[in-house]
C-alpha positions, -999 to +999 in steps of 0.1 A: -428+224-191-397+202-197-394+190-233-369+162-240-351+160-273-364+139-302-342+109-295-349+073-283-360+072-247-350+044-223-366+041-189-349+023-160-366+014-127-345+016-095-356-010-070-351-045-082-336-033-115-306-011-108-302-021-072-319-044-046-315-046-009-288-069+003-304-097+023-294-103+059-266-129+059-261-128+022-225-131+010-212-103-012-182-089-028-174-053-017-174-041-053-209-055-059-226-034-032-233+003-026-243+021+006-274+042+003-291+059+032-272+037+057-282+005+040-263-019+017-277-026-018-265-050-044-259-034-077-272-050-109-241-044-129-255-057-162-284-032-161-261-004-150-239-012-180-270-012-203-279+023-189-244+036-198-246+020-233-280+038-239-264+071-230-234+064-252-258+058-281-274+093-274-306+079-258-325+100-234-321+080-201-349+083-176-347+067-142-378+063-121-389+048-088-421+040-070-402+054-040-402+088-057-378+111-074-357+119-043-350+082-038-342+076-074-318+106-074-301+093-043-295+059-060-282+076-091-258+097-070-246+067-050-239+048-082-221+078-098-244+078-128-254+114-129-236+121-162-256+092-178-291+101-167-312+128-184-343+127-162-351+114-127-387+110-118-413+092-097-427+061-114-461+070-130-491+060-109-513+059-140-511+068-176-536+075-203-529+065-239-548+051-268-525+020-268-521-006-241-488-010-222-482-042-242-485-023-275-461+004-263-436-016-244-436-050-261-399-058-260-402-084-288-411-055-312-379-035-305-353-052-283-328-075-299-304-076-269-286-045-280-296-010-273 
């Protein structure tokens, strides 16, 4: 069993959140893309910056992906974010809780634009 410390936890998705596939014919700046598995992906620099800020504020940073933990780990490595990420995992398929996702994750209850 892996027990995370009693600190705020922040979860980041990979696809469409940290990175997205570069579209065929799309113009890009070299510093805005990363090569992962032989394919170019556009980095979402503002979200990547948010991830770094969360770690700087001693949050537990969890990165997940529907593509699985191996894919999520390869993205984190390609972005050189290993020192900022505490846990890499597959995105949950289901969860069981006494509260709805909206009650747990309602950003209006906790997010003020600053982590």
